[in-house]
C-alpha positions in Angstrom: 55.2 137.5 122.5 55.0 140.3 120.0 52.8 140.5 117.0 54.5 140.1 113.6 55.6 143.4 112.2 54.0 144.9 109.2 55.6 143.6 106.0 57.4 146.3 103.9 57.8 146.1 100.2 60.0 149.0 99.2 63.6 149.8 100.0 62.9 153.2 101.3 60.2 151.9 103.7 62.6 149.2 104.9 65.4 151.7 105.3 63.1 154.0 107.4 62.2 151.1 109.6 65.9 150.3 110.1 66.5 153.9 111.1 63.7 153.7 113.6 65.0 150.5 115.0 68.5 152.0 115.4 67.0 155.0 117.2 66.0 152.8 120.1 69.3 151.1 120.6 72.5 150.0 118.8 72.3 146.7 116.9 74.9 144.2 115.6 74.8 143.4 111.9 73.3 140.0 112.7 70.6 141.4 114.9 69.7 144.1 112.3 69.5 141.4 109.5 67.1 139.4 111.6 65.0 142.5 112.4 64.8 143.5 108.8 64.1 139.9 107.6 61.0 139.9 109.9 59.8 143.0 108.1 60.5 141.9 104.6 60.5 138.6 102.8 62.7 139.8 99.9 66.2 138.8 100.8 67.8 141.0 98.2 66.0 144.1 99.5 67.3 143.3 103.0 70.9 143.0 101.6 70.6 146.4 99.9 69.3 148.1 103.0 72.1 146.5 105.1 74.6 147.7 102.5 73.2 151.2 102.8 73.4 151.1 106.6 77.0 150.0 106.5 78.1 152.6 103.9 76.4 155.3 106.0 78.3 154.1 109.0 75.1 153.5 111.0 75.9 149.9 111.7 79.3 148.5 112.5 80.1 145.3 114.5 83.5 146.6 115.7 82.1 149.8 117.1 79.1 148.0 118.5 81.3 145.4 120.3 83.5 148.2 121.8 80.5 150.2 123.0 78.8 147.1 124.4 81.9 145.9 126.2 82.5 149.3 127.7 78.9 149.7 128.9 78.8 146.2 130.4 82.2 146.5 132.2 81.9 150.1 133.4 78.1 150.3 133.9 77.0 146.8 134.9 80.4 145.8 136.4 80.5 142.5 134.4 83.6 140.4 133.6 85.0 139.7 130.2 83.7 136.2 130.0 80.1 137.3 130.4 80.6 140.2 127.9 82.1 137.9 125.3 79.2 135.4 125.8 76.6 138.1 125.4 78.3 139.5 122.3 78.5 136.0 120.7 74.8 135.6 121.4 74.2 138.8 119.5 76.0 137.5 116.5 79.2 139.6 116.7 82.3 137.9 115.2 85.0 136.8 117.6 87.7 139.1 116.1 85.6 142.1 117.0 84.9 140.7 120.5 88.5 140.1 121.2 89.5 143.6 120.0 86.8 145.2 122.1 87.7 143.2 125.2 91.4 144.1 124.8 90.5 147.8 124.4 88.3 147.8 127.5 90.9 145.8 129.5 93.4 148.7 128.9 91.2 151.1 130.9 89.5 148.9 133.5 90.9 146.9 136.3 89.0 143.6 136.6 90.2 143.0 140.2 88.7 146.4 141.2 85.4 145.5 139.6 85.4 142.2 141.5 86.1 144.1 144.8 83.3 146.5 144.1 80.8 143.7 143.5 82.0 141.9 146.6 81.6 145.0 148.8 78.2 145.7 147.4 77.1 142.0 148.0 78.6 142.0 151.5 76.4 145.0 152.4 73.3 142.9 151.7 74.5 140.0 153.9 73.2 139.9 157.4 75.0 138.2 160.2 78.3 136.4 160.0 79.7 135.5 156.6 79.8 131.7 156.5 80.9 129.2 153.9 77.5 129.2 152.3 77.5 132.9 151.8 81.0 132.8 150.4 80.0 130.1 148.0 77.0 132.1 146.9 79.2 135.2 146.4 81.7 133.1 144.4 79.0 131.7 142.1 77.5 135.1 141.5 80.9 136.5 140.5 81.5 133.6 138.2 78.1 134.2 136.5 79.0 137.9 136.2 81.9 136.7 134.0 85.0 137.1 136.1 87.8 134.6 136.2 88.0 132.1 139.1 91.6 133.1 139.9 90.7 136.8 140.4 87.6 135.9 142.4 89.5 133.6 144.7 92.4 136.1 145.1 90.0 139.0 146.0 87.9 136.9 148.3 91.0 135.6 150.0 92.2 139.1 150.5 88.9 140.3 151.9 88.4 137.3 154.2 92.0 136.6 154.9 91.5 132.8 154.4 91.7 130.3 151.6 88.6 130.1 149.4 87.8 126.6 148.1 86.9 126.2 144.5 83.1 125.8 144.0 81.3 123.7 141.4 79.1 125.7 139.1 76.9 124.7 136.2 76.8 127.6 133.8 73.8 127.3 131.6 
């Protein structure tokens, strides 16, 4: 997809590359190690640059996880399961993920996020809301990372009827 980056041989050049990488977006420690390893074959050089970044406070998994979780819940209206899965995929340790999700849960109401997503999705539906549309809505909310109990409760509240459990293959 992308061409291989130019190989860097000095610590200062690799550090400058790391700063440029961080200027685009925040990175987890794991992601940054991978990005630097693509630019330099010397593993000890990558470790020294990573240590410099950590001591300068430019890279921190706990802060990254908190910012990521806050952005995904408030901005994208995603649930905690989706946020946790995405953070794990980015190499963030579970202890930081759990702490970030707890912190975000203090200030956000997951049921309110589900209601917002339901209302937004219902606006796009034309005609009567049948079982097929409800099942589609249910699956989309599960993929967004919300718990099945909250989804069923909110759908039941909105439709005033029982919502059956749907089967879903999460890939």
